[in-house]
GUVEXGU-76726 format. One line per 4 residues: their letters; for each residue x, y, z of C-alpha. Coordinates in nm, 2 decimals. Layout:
N
A> X/Y/Z | ...
end
This chain:
471
MRRR> 6.04/1.82/0.86 | 6.02/1.72/0.48 | 5.70/1.55/0.38 | 5.74/1.22/0.25
RPSR> 5.63/1.17/-0.12 | 5.38/0.90/-0.21 | 5.50/0.60/-0.37 | 5.42/0.50/-0.73
LQLL> 5.18/0.23/-0.60 | 5.00/0.48/-0.36 | 4.95/0.71/-0.66 | 4.83/0.44/-0.90
VAVF> 4.58/0.32/-0.62 | 4.46/0.68/-0.57 | 4.41/0.72/-0.95 | 4.22/0.40/-1.00
ATLL> 4.01/0.46/-0.69 | 3.93/0.82/-0.81 | 3.81/0.66/-1.15 | 3.62/0.39/-0.96
VGYT> 3.45/0.64/-0.73 | 3.36/0.86/-1.04 | 3.22/0.56/-1.23 | 3.02/0.44/-0.93
LGQL> 2.87/0.79/-0.87 | 2.76/0.81/-1.23 | 2.60/0.47/-1.20 | 2.42/0.57/-0.88
YQQH> 2.29/0.89/-1.04 | 2.17/0.70/-1.33 | 2.01/0.44/-1.09 | 1.86/0.72/-0.87
RLER> 1.70/0.87/-1.17 | 1.53/0.54/-1.25 | 1.42/0.47/-0.90 | 1.25/0.80/-0.89
QGVY> 1.03/0.66/-1.15 | 0.95/0.35/-0.95 | 1.21/0.12/-1.14 | 1.46/-0.12/-0.97
RVDR> 1.75/-0.27/-1.17 | 1.83/-0.62/-1.08 | 2.19/-0.64/-0.95 | 2.27/-0.99/-1.10
PAVI> 2.05/-1.05/-1.40 | 1.95/-1.43/-1.40 | 1.81/-1.65/-1.66 | 1.44/-1.71/-1.62
RTPA> 1.33/-2.06/-1.71 | 0.96/-2.06/-1.78 | 0.70/-2.32/-1.92 | 0.75/-2.39/-2.29
RLPL> 0.42/-2.20/-2.37 | 0.53/-1.89/-2.23 | 0.77/-1.74/-2.50 | 1.03/-1.49/-2.39
SGHW> 1.33/-1.51/-2.61 | 1.39/-1.24/-2.88 | 1.19/-0.96/-2.72 | 1.19/-0.72/-2.42
TLLI> 0.90/-0.88/-2.21 | 0.69/-0.72/-1.93 | 0.54/-0.98/-1.70 | 0.27/-0.91/-1.45
AGEP> 0.06/-1.12/-1.22 | -0.32/-1.07/-1.24 | -0.66/-1.22/-1.27 | -0.92/-1.15/-1.54
GPGC> -1.14/-0.87/-1.45 | -1.20/-0.50/-1.47 | -0.86/-0.41/-1.31 | -0.65/-0.60/-1.58
EQLA> -0.87/-0.46/-1.86 | -0.79/-0.12/-1.75 | -0.43/-0.21/-1.74 | -0.45/-0.32/-2.09
QELT> -0.60/0.01/-2.20 | -0.31/0.20/-2.01 | -0.05/-0.01/-2.16 | -0.19/0.06/-2.51
EVMN> -0.12/0.43/-2.44 | 0.22/0.35/-2.33 | 0.29/0.17/-2.66 | 0.14/0.46/-2.84
RLAD> 0.37/0.70/-2.66 | 0.68/0.50/-2.76 | 0.61/0.57/-3.13 | 0.93/0.79/-3.12
QAKL> 1.13/0.48/-3.03 | 1.03/0.24/-3.31 | 1.28/-0.03/-3.23 | 1.18/-0.05/-2.85
QQQL> 0.81/-0.04/-2.96 | 0.86/-0.34/-3.19 | 1.07/-0.54/-2.95 | 0.84/-0.48/-2.64
RVRL> 0.58/-0.76/-2.54 | 0.35/-0.77/-2.23 | 0.24/-1.11/-2.08 | -0.03/-1.14/-1.82
LATR> 0.02/-1.43/-1.58 | -0.31/-1.56/-1.46 | -0.46/-1.87/-1.28 | -0.77/-1.88/-1.49
PTPP> -0.84/-1.80/-1.86 | -0.93/-1.46/-1.98 | -1.30/-1.45/-2.11 | -1.40/-1.39/-2.47
GSLW> -1.39/-1.04/-2.57 | -1.11/-0.95/-2.33 | -0.87/-0.67/-2.46 | -0.58/-0.91/-2.40
HYLP> -0.70/-1.13/-2.69 | -0.67/-0.85/-2.95 | -0.36/-0.66/-2.88 | -0.08/-0.77/-3.11
WADA> 0.18/-0.70/-2.85 | 0.02/-0.85/-2.55 | -0.14/-1.18/-2.44 | -0.25/-1.37/-2.13
HYFG> -0.12/-1.70/-2.01 | -0.31/-1.93/-1.79 | -0.12/-2.15/-1.53 | -0.21/-2.37/-1.24
GVQR> -0.18/-2.19/-0.92 | 0.13/-2.36/-0.80 | 0.30/-2.33/-1.13 | 0.23/-1.95/-1.14
DELL> 0.34/-1.90/-0.78 | 0.67/-2.09/-0.85 | 0.73/-1.85/-1.16 | 0.64/-1.54/-0.95
QVLD> 0.89/-1.65/-0.68 | 1.17/-1.67/-0.94 | 1.05/-1.32/-1.07 | 1.03/-1.19/-0.72
LYPA> 0.67/-1.07/-0.79 | 0.40/-1.09/-0.53 | 0.06/-1.22/-0.64 | -0.12/-1.11/-0.33
ASDN> -0.06/-0.74/-0.42 | -0.11/-0.80/-0.79 | -0.43/-1.00/-0.84 | -0.63/-0.69/-0.96
CGPG> -0.35/-0.55/-1.18 | -0.40/-0.23/-0.98 | -0.19/0.03/-0.80 | 0.09/-0.12/-0.62
SQLA> 0.14/-0.39/-0.86 | 0.48/-0.46/-1.01 | 0.61/-0.57/-1.36 | 0.90/-0.77/-1.42
LVGP> 1.12/-0.68/-1.73 | 1.29/-0.98/-1.90 | 1.55/-0.92/-2.19 | 1.58/-1.09/-2.52
DRRL> 1.83/-1.32/-2.36 | 1.58/-1.44/-2.10 | 1.74/-1.26/-1.81 | 1.55/-1.06/-1.54
YARL> 1.68/-0.71/-1.56 | 1.43/-0.48/-1.38 | 1.11/-0.44/-1.19 | 0.87/-0.15/-1.24
QLDK> 0.61/-0.02/-1.03 | 0.27/0.01/-1.21 | 0.22/0.38/-1.27 | 0.04/0.64/-1.49
PERM> 0.12/0.57/-1.86 | 0.34/0.88/-1.90 | 0.57/0.79/-1.62 | 0.58/0.43/-1.74
TESL> 0.67/0.53/-2.09 | 0.96/0.74/-1.95 | 1.08/0.45/-1.72 | 1.09/0.22/-2.03
RQLN> 1.28/0.49/-2.23 | 1.54/0.52/-1.96 | 1.57/0.15/-1.92 | 1.61/0.10/-2.28
ETLE> 1.91/0.34/-2.27 | 2.09/0.16/-1.99 | 2.01/-0.20/-2.06 | 2.03/-0.25/-2.43
PMID> 2.41/-0.24/-2.44 | 2.41/-0.52/-2.19 | 2.23/-0.77/-2.41 | 2.51/-0.80/-2.66
KPAT> 2.78/-0.87/-2.40 | 2.79/-1.22/-2.25 | 2.67/-1.19/-1.90 | 2.95/-1.41/-1.76
EPGW> 3.24/-1.21/-1.92 | 3.43/-0.99/-1.67 | 3.47/-0.63/-1.78 | 3.74/-0.39/-1.71
LDRL> 3.57/-0.25/-1.40 | 3.56/-0.62/-1.26 | 3.93/-0.65/-1.34 | 4.00/-0.33/-1.16
NNWL> 3.79/-0.43/-0.85 | 3.98/-0.76/-0.85 | 4.32/-0.59/-0.86 | 4.23/-0.34/-0.59
VQVL> 4.11/-0.63/-0.35 | 4.43/-0.79/-0.40 | 4.65/-0.48/-0.32 | 4.44/-0.33/-0.04
PQHW> 4.43/-0.47/0.32 | 4.13/-0.70/0.29 | 4.10/-0.80/0.66 | 4.16/-0.44/0.78
LSAR> 3.87/-0.31/0.55 | 3.65/-0.58/0.67 | 3.72/-0.52/1.03 | 3.63/-0.14/0.97
MYQL> 3.30/-0.26/0.81 | 3.24/-0.47/1.09 | 3.25/-0.18/1.34 | 3.05/0.03/1.11
ARSE> 2.78/-0.21/1.05 | 2.72/-0.25/1.42 | 2.72/0.12/1.51 | 2.40/0.21/1.69
ITWL> 2.43/0.59/1.62 | 2.09/0.65/1.49 | 2.17/0.89/1.19 | 2.47/0.67/1.08
KNTL> 2.28/0.34/1.08 | 1.97/0.50/0.92 | 2.18/0.65/0.65 | 2.34/0.32/0.57
IRFV> 2.01/0.15/0.57 | 1.86/0.41/0.35 | 2.15/0.39/0.11 | 2.15/0.01/0.07
SWRF> 1.76/-0.01/0.06 | 1.77/0.24/-0.23 | 2.08/0.10/-0.41 | 1.94/-0.26/-0.41
GIDM> 1.56/-0.21/-0.40 | 1.52/-0.41/-0.07 | 1.16/-0.50/-0.01 | 1.05/-0.54/0.34
HEAA> 0.72/-0.70/0.31 | 0.85/-1.03/0.41 | 1.05/-0.91/0.71 | 0.93/-1.00/1.06
VEDR> 0.99/-0.62/1.13 | 0.89/-0.42/0.83 | 1.01/-0.08/0.95 | 1.36/-0.08/0.82
FAYP> 1.45/0.21/1.07 | 1.34/0.01/1.37 | 1.65/-0.21/1.37 | 1.93/-0.10/1.62
SFNA> 2.21/-0.12/1.37 | 2.29/-0.17/1.00 | 2.38/-0.53/1.07 | 2.06/-0.60/1.25
FFTR> 1.87/-0.48/0.95 | 2.11/-0.67/0.72 | 2.06/-1.00/0.88 | 1.68/-0.94/0.96
ALKP> 1.44/-1.24/1.02 | 1.16/-1.32/0.79 | 0.80/-1.39/0.86 | 0.75/-1.76/0.96
EARP> 0.52/-1.83/0.64 | 0.77/-1.64/0.40 | 0.97/-1.95/0.30 | 0.75/-2.26/0.26
IDSA> 0.97/-2.58/0.27 | 0.94/-2.84/0.01 | 0.90/-3.17/0.22 | 1.00/-3.42/-0.07
AVVS> 1.33/-3.26/-0.19 | 1.67/-3.12/-0.10 | 1.60/-2.76/-0.07 | 1.81/-2.44/-0.12
PADG> 1.99/-2.33/0.21 | 1.99/-1.96/0.10 | 1.82/-1.70/-0.11 | 2.04/-1.61/-0.39
VLSQ> 2.16/-1.72/-0.75 | 2.23/-2.08/-0.80 | 2.56/-2.01/-0.98 | 2.68/-2.36/-1.01
AGPI> 2.51/-2.71/-0.94 | 2.55/-3.07/-1.06 | 2.78/-3.38/-1.03 | 3.11/-3.36/-0.89
DHDR> 3.38/-3.49/-1.14 | 3.55/-3.74/-0.90 | 3.70/-3.46/-0.68 | 3.66/-3.16/-0.89
LIQA> 3.39/-2.89/-0.85 | 3.30/-2.61/-1.11 | 3.38/-2.27/-0.99 | 3.29/-2.09/-1.30
KGHD> 3.31/-2.16/-1.69 | 3.67/-2.28/-1.74 | 3.76/-2.29/-1.38 | 3.74/-2.56/-1.12
YTLS> 3.89/-2.66/-0.78 | 3.92/-2.98/-0.56 | 3.72/-3.11/-0.28 | 4.04/-3.13/-0.07
ALLA> 4.12/-2.78/-0.12 | 3.77/-2.66/-0.02 | 3.77/-2.87/0.28 | 4.11/-2.74/0.40
GDEE> 4.31/-3.06/0.32 | 4.08/-3.29/0.50 | 4.13/-3.60/0.26 | 3.89/-3.84/0.48
AAQQ> 3.62/-3.58/0.45 | 3.67/-3.53/0.09 | 3.64/-3.89/0.00 | 3.29/-3.89/0.13
FESG> 3.18/-3.66/-0.14 | 3.38/-3.78/-0.44 | 3.17/-3.83/-0.75 | 2.87/-3.68/-0.56
SFAT> 2.69/-3.36/-0.62 | 2.72/-2.98/-0.52 | 2.53/-2.66/-0.53 | 2.69/-2.31/-0.51
IYLS> 2.46/-2.01/-0.42 | 2.56/-1.65/-0.44 | 2.39/-1.41/-0.20 | 2.36/-1.04/-0.32
PRDY> 2.30/-0.75/-0.09 | 1.94/-0.76/-0.18 | 1.88/-1.11/-0.05 | 1.79/-1.25/0.30
HRVH> 2.12/-1.34/0.47 | 2.04/-1.63/0.70 | 2.14/-1.98/0.61 | 1.92/-2.27/0.65
IPLA> 1.98/-2.66/0.65 | 1.87/-2.82/0.31 | 1.80/-3.16/0.49 | 1.71/-3.26/0.85
GTLR> 2.03/-3.34/1.01 | 2.25/-3.36/1.33 | 2.56/-3.15/1.35 | 2.88/-3.37/1.37
EMVF> 3.16/-3.12/1.33 | 3.24/-2.74/1.25 | 3.56/-2.63/1.11 | 3.68/-2.25/1.07
VPGD> 3.94/-2.20/0.79 | 4.11/-1.86/0.78 | 4.20/-1.73/0.44 | 4.15/-1.44/0.19
LFSV> 3.86/-1.22/0.16 | 3.81/-1.18/-0.21 | 3.47/-1.08/-0.36 | 3.28/-1.38/-0.46
SEAT> 3.08/-1.22/-0.75 | 3.05/-1.42/-1.08 | 3.32/-1.20/-1.24 | 3.57/-1.27/-0.94
AQLV> 3.50/-1.64/-0.97 | 3.65/-1.63/-1.33 | 3.93/-1.40/-1.23 | 4.06/-1.57/-0.91
PNLF> 4.17/-1.94/-0.93 | 4.05/-2.17/-0.65 | 3.85/-1.87/-0.51 | 3.62/-2.07/-0.27
ARNE> 3.92/-2.27/-0.15 | 4.13/-1.95/-0.07 | 3.88/-1.75/0.10 | 3.79/-1.77/0.47
RVIL> 3.51/-2.02/0.55 | 3.32/-2.23/0.80 | 3.25/-2.59/0.71 | 2.97/-2.75/0.88
YFDT> 2.93/-3.13/0.86 | 2.58/-3.31/0.93 | 2.45/-3.66/0.94 | 2.12/-3.68/0.76
ERGP> 1.88/-3.97/0.65 | 2.06/-3.95/0.32 | 2.40/-3.97/0.45 | 2.67/-3.71/0.52
LAVI> 2.60/-3.34/0.42 | 2.85/-3.05/0.41 | 2.73/-2.69/0.42 | 3.02/-2.44/0.36
LVGA> 2.97/-2.07/0.45 | 3.24/-1.87/0.24 | 3.34/-1.54/0.35 | 3.42/-1.24/0.12
IFVG> 3.54/-0.88/0.14 | 3.33/-0.68/0.39 | 3.17/-0.98/0.52 | 3.24/-0.88/0.89
SMQT> 3.18/-1.23/1.04 | 3.01/-1.55/1.00 | 2.80/-1.70/1.29 | 2.60/-2.02/1.37
VWHG> 2.30/-2.04/1.58 | 2.47/-2.28/1.84 | 2.81/-2.11/1.86 | 2.76/-1.75/1.78
EVKA> 3.04/-1.58/1.58 | 3.30/-1.82/1.45 | 3.66/-1.68/1.43 | 4.01/-1.80/1.49
DRIR> 4.37/-1.72/1.38 | 4.42/-2.08/1.25 | 4.23/-2.38/1.13 | 4.01/-2.48/1.42
RWQY> 3.77/-2.78/1.47 | 3.48/-2.83/1.71 | 3.34/-3.18/1.75 | 2.99/-3.26/1.87
PPES> 2.91/-3.59/2.03 | 2.59/-3.76/1.91 | 2.42/-3.73/2.26 | 2.46/-3.36/2.29
APRF> 2.48/-3.24/1.92 | 2.24/-2.98/1.79 | 1.97/-3.13/1.57 | 1.77/-2.94/1.29
DKGE> 1.46/-3.00/1.09 | 1.48/-2.93/0.73 | 1.47/-2.56/0.64 | 1.56/-2.46/1.00
EIGR> 1.81/-2.17/1.03 | 2.16/-2.27/1.11 | 2.37/-1.95/1.06 | 2.41/-1.62/0.90
FNMG> 2.64/-1.39/0.72 | 2.71/-1.04/0.86 | 2.70/-0.88/0.51 | 2.70/-1.13/0.21
STVI> 2.87/-1.41/0.05 | 2.83/-1.77/-0.09 | 2.70/-2.10/0.04 | 2.82/-2.43/-0.10
TLHP> 2.66/-2.77/-0.02 | 2.82/-3.11/-0.08 | 2.63/-3.44/-0.11 | 2.76/-3.80/-0.13
PGTA> 2.72/-4.02/-0.45 | 2.35/-4.12/-0.52 | 2.20/-3.89/-0.26 | 2.10/-3.59/-0.45
TMHS> 2.03/-3.52/-0.82 | 2.07/-3.14/-0.88 | 1.81/-2.95/-1.09 | 2.07/-2.82/-1.34
ALVG> 1.79/-2.63/-1.52 | 1.78/-2.39/-1.23 | 2.16/-2.27/-1.27 | 2.16/-1.92/-1.33
SHVR> 1.83/-1.85/-1.16 | 1.74/-1.69/-0.85 | 1.64/-1.95/-0.59 | 1.48/-1.93/-0.22
IGQA> 1.52/-2.10/0.10 | 1.29/-2.41/0.10 | 1.27/-2.43/-0.29 | 1.36/-2.76/-0.43
IAD> 1.70/-2.76/-0.60 | 1.76/-3.14/-0.60 | 1.57/-3.47/-0.60
end
């Protein structure tokens, strides 16, 4: 029997897939080389907004949390050796700065006062903790500037690019050299501009069977074959630098499946809730936030979409939020993947909307018109003391499913609605868990006019559940 020749499209897909795999393997090798040095690249570099007295622009800056004392004096000496070892890379040596973030002033005579490339900054405890939260540094492990501490590397464009483990001067020097090679080319390129790889990924997602691929990922993520789920957990932990200190179960291999690991619970104290504000419903990058222009929301620079399209053509629901405010939060694989309610409320309605499963990355948001109104999603309507609230869970490629705490997995082959009468509707306190993504995606919140003023200064920054994102 004569073998059938592959079509041109199949050959083209195969060629592009081979190039993509080769590029990805090269990136993984480069990242593996860095992570052997205790360095973790940030998947989506976000702009860091700091108090005015903490200068960051124009230099590569290493930030570390610590308190004045012998440990931090020893660190200053070791960093001096690092700077001396960088003499063969004059440009990097000239551009590098170190900032110690403390809650009390350094005493007279401290080495931090005399180093031309280093200084110490004193903040109130709450203000410093908020900054460390954005940087994803942990003050409890860093107060003595000793072993186990981490440093955050911020670029001249004020974006957080990497975290380094405090190590011996020779290893830290090598880490900084390698980081300089991989990160410096990124500074001159606008962070929001899609590259050729983004366009290739977007094209592949359009021609490949999205739902079939997501269904296979669904099966793979739930496999309880020990070696398979541990391999997946090990790879993702390595690839994205996932920290387990906040997890309710810190042993990553104790989870029965990869999906159980990916949707892991946190310790109860890990996410304090701001009692006076509208809080973030998820951990992730606040990619867009602000007022709704009558019925239009910003998707990305130069792209917007309508409330009606997002809410599956429900004009009555859309009218509630016209000229109100919104927030869009993107969850990367490194983030906690459960969704919490930003205000105390009572569930009124849940709507499942079938659709596409495009990636929801920043680049895709610029390449796919009406992205969030095209992708599969679950729309949750709540009644709160501030009025109506909508929380939308947007699916994406490889998001095996979305689920809520009262219903479980939400799935249908058409638009489906569930109504909840007031006498039996689920009620939630602010910050309480309401659902989760099995893999990752995006959460959008909608607020009526006059009920929430978004903190637009946070746009582009990493936020956490319970953190104030609106007044």
